[in-house]
C-alpha positions in Angstrom: 0.0 0.0 0.0 2.7 2.5 1.1 5.0 1.6 -1.7 2.7 3.2 -4.2 3.7 6.6 -2.8 7.3 5.9 -3.6 7.3 3.8 -6.7 4.5 5.5 -8.7 6.2 8.9 -8.8 9.6 7.3 -9.6 7.9 5.2 -12.4 6.1 8.3 -13.6 9.5 10.2 -13.8 11.0 7.4 -15.9 8.0 7.3 -18.2 8.0 11.1 -18.8 11.8 11.1 -19.3 11.5 8.6 -22.2 8.5 10.1 -24.0 9.1 10.6 -27.7 10.2 14.0 -28.9 7.0 14.3 -31.0 4.9 14.2 -27.8 3.4 17.7 -27.2 4.7 19.7 -24.3 1.2 20.4 -22.9 0.5 16.6 -22.8 3.8 16.0 -20.9 2.5 18.4 -18.2 -0.9 16.7 -18.2 0.8 13.3 -17.8 2.7 14.6 -14.8 -0.5 16.1 -13.3 -2.3 12.8 -13.7 0.4 10.8 -12.0 0.8 13.3 -9.2 -2.9 13.6 -8.8 -3.1 9.8 -8.5 -0.5 9.8 -5.8 -2.3 12.5 -3.9 -5.6 10.6 -4.1 -3.9 7.4 -2.9 -2.3 9.4 0.0 -5.7 10.7 1.0 -7.1 7.1 0.9 -4.3 6.1 3.3 -5.1 9.1 5.5 -8.7 7.9 5.8 -7.6 4.4 6.7 -5.1 5.6 9.3 -5.9 4.7 12.9 -5.3 7.8 14.9 -5.5 5.9 18.2 -2.5 3.7 17.3 0.9 5.4 18.1 2.9 2.7 16.3 3.9 2.3 12.7 1.0 1.3 10.5 0.6 -0.4 7.0 4.1 -1.8 7.5 5.9 -3.4 4.5 9.1 -5.5 4.8 11.4 -6.9 2.2 14.9 -8.3 2.9 17.4 -6.5 0.7 21.0 -6.9 1.8 21.2 -8.7 5.1 25.0 -8.5 5.2 24.8 -4.7 5.4 21.7 -4.8 7.5 19.8 -3.0 4.8 16.1 -3.9 4.2 13.2 -2.3 2.5 11.2 -1.6 5.6 8.6 1.2 5.6 5.6 2.3 7.7 3.7 5.4 8.7 2.8 6.9 12.0 1.4 10.2 13.4 4.7 11.9 12.9 4.8 11.2 9.2 1.3 10.9 7.9 0.7 14.6 7.5 4.1 15.1 5.9 3.2 12.5 3.3 0.0 14.4 2.5 1.9 17.7 2.4 4.5 16.2 0.0 1.9 14.9 -2.5 -0.3 18.0 -2.3 2.5 20.4 -2.9 4.0 18.2 -5.7 0.6 18.4 -7.5 0.5 22.2 -6.8 4.0 22.8 -8.1 3.3 20.9 -11.3 -0.1 22.6 -11.9 1.4 26.1 -11.3 4.4 25.5 -13.6 4.7 27.4 -16.8 3.0 25.6 -19.7 5.8 26.7 -21.9 8.5 25.4 -19.6 11.7 24.5 -21.5 12.8 20.9 -21.5 9.6 19.7 -19.9 10.5 16.0 -19.8 13.5 16.7 -17.5 11.6 19.3 -15.5 8.6 17.2 -14.6 10.5 14.0 -14.2 12.8 15.7 -11.7 9.8 17.0 -9.7 8.3 13.5 -9.6 11.6 11.9 -8.6 11.9 14.4 -5.7 8.3 13.5 -4.7 9.2 9.7 -4.6 12.4 10.3 -2.7 10.8 12.5 0.0 8.0 10.1 0.5 10.5 7.3 0.9 12.4 9.3 3.5 9.2 9.9 5.5 8.2 6.2 5.3 11.6 4.5 5.9 12.1 2.4 9.0 15.7 1.6 8.2 18.5 4.1 8.8 20.3 3.3 5.5 17.0 3.3 3.6 16.2 6.7 5.0 19.6 8.0 4.0 19.2 6.7 0.4 15.9 8.4 0.0 17.2 11.5 1.8 20.0 11.8 -0.8 17.8 11.0 -3.8 16.4 14.5 -4.0 19.9 16.1 -4.0 20.7 16.0 -7.7 17.1 16.6 -9.0 16.8 19.8 -6.8 20.2 20.9 -8.0 19.1 20.6 -11.6 15.7 22.2 -11.0 17.5 25.3 -9.5 20.4 25.4 -11.9 18.5 25.0 -15.1 15.1 26.7 -14.5 16.2 29.3 -11.9 16.9 33.0 -12.1 20.0 35.0 -13.0 22.2 33.6 -10.3 20.9 30.0 -10.6 24.3 28.4 -11.1 25.7 29.9 -7.9 22.5 29.1 -5.9 22.5 25.5 -7.2 26.1 24.8 -6.3 25.6 26.3 -2.9 22.6 24.2 -2.3 24.4 21.1 -3.5 27.4 21.7 -1.2 25.3 22.4 1.9 23.0 19.5 1.4 25.9 17.1 0.7 27.5 18.2 4.0 24.2 17.6 5.7 24.1 14.1 4.3 27.7 13.4 5.4 26.9 14.3 9.0 23.8 12.1 9.0 25.4 9.1 7.4 28.4 9.3 9.8 26.0 9.5 12.7 23.9 6.5 11.5 27.0 4.4 11.1 28.2 5.5 14.5 24.9 4.6 16.1 25.0 1.0 14.8 28.7 0.5 15.4 28.7 1.8 19.0 25.5 0.0 19.9 27.0 -3.3 18.6 24.1 -4.0 16.2 24.4 -5.4 12.8 21.0 -4.2 11.6 20.0 -0.6 10.5 16.3 -1.1 11.3 14.9 1.5 13.7 13.8 -1.1 16.2 17.0 -3.2 16.0 19.1 -1.3 18.4 18.9 1.0 21.4 21.1 3.9 22.5 20.2 3.4 26.2 23.4 1.3 26.8 25.6 4.0 25.4 27.4 6.4 27.7 26.0 9.9 28.0 29.1 11.3 26.2 28.6 9.0 23.3 24.9 9.8 23.1 25.6 13.5 23.0 28.3 13.1 20.4 26.0 11.2 18.1 23.1 13.5 18.8 25.3 16.4 17.8 25.8 14.8 14.4 22.0 14.5 14.0 21.4 18.1 15.1 24.1 19.5 12.7 23.0 17.4 9.8 19.3 18.2 10.0 20.0 21.7 11.2 21.6 22.4 7.8 18.6 21.0 6.0 16.0 23.0 7.9 18.0 25.4 8.0 18.8 26.9 11.3 21.0 29.9 11.9 24.0 30.0 11.1 23.6 27.2 8.5 20.9 29.1 6.7 22.9 31.0 4.1 22.1 28.6 1.3 18.4 29.2 1.8 17.8 32.8 0.5 19.8 32.1 -2.6 18.1 28.8 -3.4 14.6 30.0 -2.6 15.0 33.3 -4.5 16.7 32.0 -7.6 14.4 28.9 -7.9 11.3 29.3 -10.0 8.0 29.6 -7.9 7.0 26.0 -8.3 10.4 24.8 -7.2 10.5 27.3 -4.3 7.2 25.7 -3.1 8.9 22.3 -2.9 12.1 23.7 -1.3 10.3 25.5 1.5 7.1 23.5 1.8 8.6 20.0 1.6 12.4 19.8 1.7 12.7 21.9 4.9 10.3 19.5 6.6 12.7 16.6 6.1 15.0 18.5 8.5 12.5 19.0 11.2 11.1 15.5 10.8 14.6 14.1 11.1 15.3 16.0 14.3 12.1 14.7 15.9 12.4 11.2 14.6 16.1 10.5 15.2 17.1 13.2 17.7 14.2 13.1 20.2 13.0 9.6 19.2 16.3 7.8 19.5 18.3 9.9 22.0 15.7 10.9 24.6 18.3 11.1 27.4 20.8 13.1 25.5 18.0 15.2 24.0 16.9 16.2 27.5 20.4 17.3 28.4 20.9 19.6 25.4 17.2 20.7 25.3 17.9 24.1 26.9 20.5 24.8 24.2 18.1 23.8 21.5 15.4 26.0 22.9 17.7 29.0 22.9 18.9 28.1 19.4 15.3 28.0 18.2 14.5 31.4 19.7 17.6 32.9 18.1 16.6 31.6 14.7 13.1 32.9 15.1 14.3 36.4 16.1 17.0 36.5 13.4 14.7 35.4 10.6 12.1 38.0 11.5 14.5 40.9 11.9 16.3 40.1 8.6 13.0 39.7 6.8 12.0 43.2 7.9 15.1 44.6 6.1 14.4 43.0 2.8 13.3 44.9 -0.3 12.7 41.8 -2.5 9.3 40.3 -1.4 10.5 36.8 -2.4 13.6 37.1 -0.3 11.4 38.4 2.6 9.3 35.3 2.4 12.4 33.1 2.3 13.8 34.7 5.5 10.4 34.3 7.2 10.9 30.5 6.8 14.1 30.7 8.9 12.1 32.3 11.7 9.2 29.8 11.6 11.5 26.8 11.7 12.8 28.1 15.0 9.3 27.5 16.5 9.5 23.8 15.7 13.0 23.5 17.3 11.6 25.2 20.4 8.7 22.8 20.6 10.9 19.8 20.1 13.2 21.0 22.9 10.3 21.4 25.3 9.1 17.8 24.6 5.7 18.2 26.1 2.7 16.4 24.5 1.1 19.8 23.5 4.4 21.2 22.2 5.1 18.2 19.9 1.5 18.2 18.6 2.1 21.9 17.8 5.4 21.1 16.1 3.7 18.7 13.7 0.9 21.1 13.1 3.5 23.9 12.5 5.3 21.8 10.0 2.1 21.2 7.9 0.8 24.7 8.4 4.1 26.4 7.4 4.3 24.2 4.3 0.9 25.3 2.9 1.4 28.9 4.0 4.8 29.2 2.4 3.5 27.5 -0.7 0.7 30.0 -1.3 3.1 32.9 -0.6 5.7 31.7 -3.1 2.9 31.0 -5.7 1.4 34.5 -5.2 4.8 36.2 -5.4 5.5 34.3 -8.6 2.2 35.5 -10.1 2.9 39.1 -9.1 6.4 38.9 -10.6 5.0 37.4 -13.8 2.3 40.1 -14.2 4.1 43.2 -12.9 7.7 42.3 -13.9 9.3 43.0 -10.5 9.5 41.8 -6.9 10.9 45.1 -5.5 8.9 46.7 -2.7 9.9 50.2 -3.9 8.3 49.6 -7.3 5.1 47.9 -6.3 2.0 49.7 -5.1 -1.8 49.6 -5.3 -2.1 46.0 -6.5 -5.4 45.7 -4.7 -6.9 48.4 -6.9 -9.1 47.1 -9.7 -7.2 49.4 -12.0 -4.2 47.1 -11.6 -6.2 44.1 -12.7 -5.1 41.7 -9.9 -7.3 42.4 -6.9 -8.1 38.7 -6.1 -4.4 37.8 -6.1 -3.8 40.8 -3.8 -6.6 39.6 -1.5 -5.1 36.1 -1.3 -1.7 37.7 -0.5 -3.3 39.5 2.4 -4.9 36.3 3.6 -1.6 34.3 3.4 0.3 37.1 5.1 -2.2 37.1 8.0 -1.9 33.3 8.2 1.9 33.5 8.4 1.6 36.2 11.1 -0.6 33.8 13.2 -3.9 35.7 13.0 -6.7 33.8 14.9 -9.0 31.8 12.7 -6.3 30.7 10.3 -4.2 27.6 10.5 -1.0 29.5 11.4 -2.5 30.6 14.6 -3.5 27.2 16.1 -0.1 25.8 15.2 1.9 28.6 16.9 -0.5 28.7 19.8 0.1 25.0 20.5 3.8 25.4 20.2 3.9 28.4 22.6 1.4 27.0 25.1 3.2 23.7 25.2 6.7 25.1 25.5 6.2 27.9 28.0 6.2 25.7 31.1 9.6 24.2 30.1 11.3 27.2 28.5 9.5 30.5 29.4 12.2 32.9 28.2 12.9 31.3 24.7 9.1 30.9 24.3 8.6 34.7 25.0 11.3 35.5 22.5 9.5 33.3 19.9 6.3 35.1 20.7 8.1 38.4 20.0 9.4 36.9 16.7 5.8 36.1 15.8 4.9 39.8 16.5 7.8 40.8 14.2 6.3 38.5 11.5 3.2 40.7 11.6 5.5 43.8 11.2 7.2 42.7 8.0 4.0 41.3 6.4 2.3 44.6 7.2 5.2 46.3 5.4 4.9 43.9 2.5 1.1 44.2 2.1 1.1 48.0 2.7 3.6 48.7 0.0 2.4 46.1 -2.6 -1.4 45.9 -2.2 -2.2 49.4 -1.0 -0.7 52.8 -1.3 -1.1 55.7 -3.7 -1.0 54.6 -7.4 2.1 56.1 -9.1 0.6 55.2 -12.5 -2.5 53.7 -14.0 -0.9 50.6 -15.5 -3.2 47.7 -16.1 -1.3 44.5 -15.7 -2.1 41.3 -17.7 -5.1 39.4 -16.7 -4.6 36.5 -14.1 -6.0 33.4 -15.6 -8.1 31.0 -13.5 -5.5 28.3 -14.0 -3.1 30.7 -12.1 -5.6 31.3 -9.3 -6.7 27.7 -8.6 -3.5 26.7 -6.7 -3.8 29.7 -4.4 -7.5 29.1 -3.9 -6.9 25.4 -3.0 -4.2 26.4 -0.4 -6.3 29.2 0.9 -9.2 26.7 1.5 -6.8 24.6 3.6 -5.6 27.6 5.6 -9.2 28.7 6.4 -10.6 25.2 7.0 -7.8 24.0 9.3 -7.9 27.4 11.2 -11.7 26.9 11.8 -11.4 23.2 12.4 -8.0 22.6 14.1 -9.0 19.1 15.2 -8.4 18.0 11.6 -4.9 19.2 11.9 -3.8 17.9 15.3 -5.8 14.6 15.7 -3.4 12.6 13.5 -0.3 13.1 15.6 -1.5 13.1 19.2 -1.0 9.4 19.9 2.4 9.2 18.4 3.8 12.4 20.0 2.4 11.4 23.4 4.3 8.1 23.1 7.5 9.9 22.2 7.2 12.1 25.3 6.6 9.1 27.4 10.0 7.7 26.3 11.6 10.6 28.2 11.7 9.4 31.8 10.2 11.7 34.5 13.7 12.3 35.9 14.9 13.6 32.6 11.8 15.8 32.2 12.5 17.2 35.6 16.1 18.0 34.5 14.7 19.9 31.5 12.4 22.0 33.7 15.1 22.7 36.3 17.7 23.8 33.8 15.2 26.0 32.0 14.3 27.8 35.1 17.9 28.6 36.1 
């Protein structure tokens, strides 16, 4: 059942790559849409079959692969990964649908997107360390090509920088995985085949440091974030959606799955440091976003700040905070996706992303009032306005983290307030303001509005009905918290209060 989410996108990528030259470009895009839509429908079917009361892995599949290396095809899904799978398939479909119908080299373009989708799904589903690493690295070259070939003026530089940082991230993670198995004396890389409890505290902290560094680069957290603005800004809007909406979630997922999940004792020791790190990332991302003149770069830096909230929640390790972390991962994905899509539409119609050159887009004279209205909605969601999905996710994170880390939580709340500041700046200068001319921009087609309307529907519905956002992960996250002994939880609280 779960293998469909991995194999179908990879098979689709292979089929599209070998389509004959005579095959029309618009049909290549249609083929990619059909395949990605099928994956999304199957993902929703799995979601409906998912037992929210069961904290363990469900729909498990196992196939021996290479027993000498301890490598097996072992996959499953639980409350930590089910929403990430839905997010991956949804944003894959959105990115393909919102892509330019006249995209050059469409066979390569769409096959790379589908290959990324299959690799990301495999990483979220893997129950074997080496299998996770293989899928984790599978997206590296496709994303590099998607940035370097279809990106902006500095696409080559951004692509190389992304490649180097992601390769370093993978090196840290692989070294840590090998160290985990070697030091534990296990010969199997399956998640449940070894335990870190018998390792000394020093060894646990050393291995956990590799996990934090590897996934911290992927998220990214300050100061490993410098690849992010270049990659997000130079990538085309559909690829920026995947970078921010899906790829960054591999980093936060990895921290929770392998950091908190496999090193609960060591995690409790470094939790205060992680909470402070999350607060610093949140404040830094918000402050730097305020200073930006390019609205796409502003949105990119906002992502750095919002990822800090997830690190804070993971550090707090309370049931409410972890539910909030998963909710924040999903909410941030759809909010960032709609922002990048709308920024792409504005750039395509107006010809610029500069704040100093944009004004009055909400006016009917400009011709894009609906896009401007959706930009206002998405900015409000990112700023955590009540009634939208961003609010409930942030509220759960802050409420669940305050008892463990009051000061870092307050700093993150301040960062959330600063988010409102830079989005007010963005919206005031782009959607409102005095018209400096009466230019009427090209009409926005319905095909360009549909992705934003779909994402806006998610933002509103999940904001009004937050149960549909948090119910999937409660059992799993509660079990993860229970793995941290009461003594270790007391240590977290005592250190936080000092």
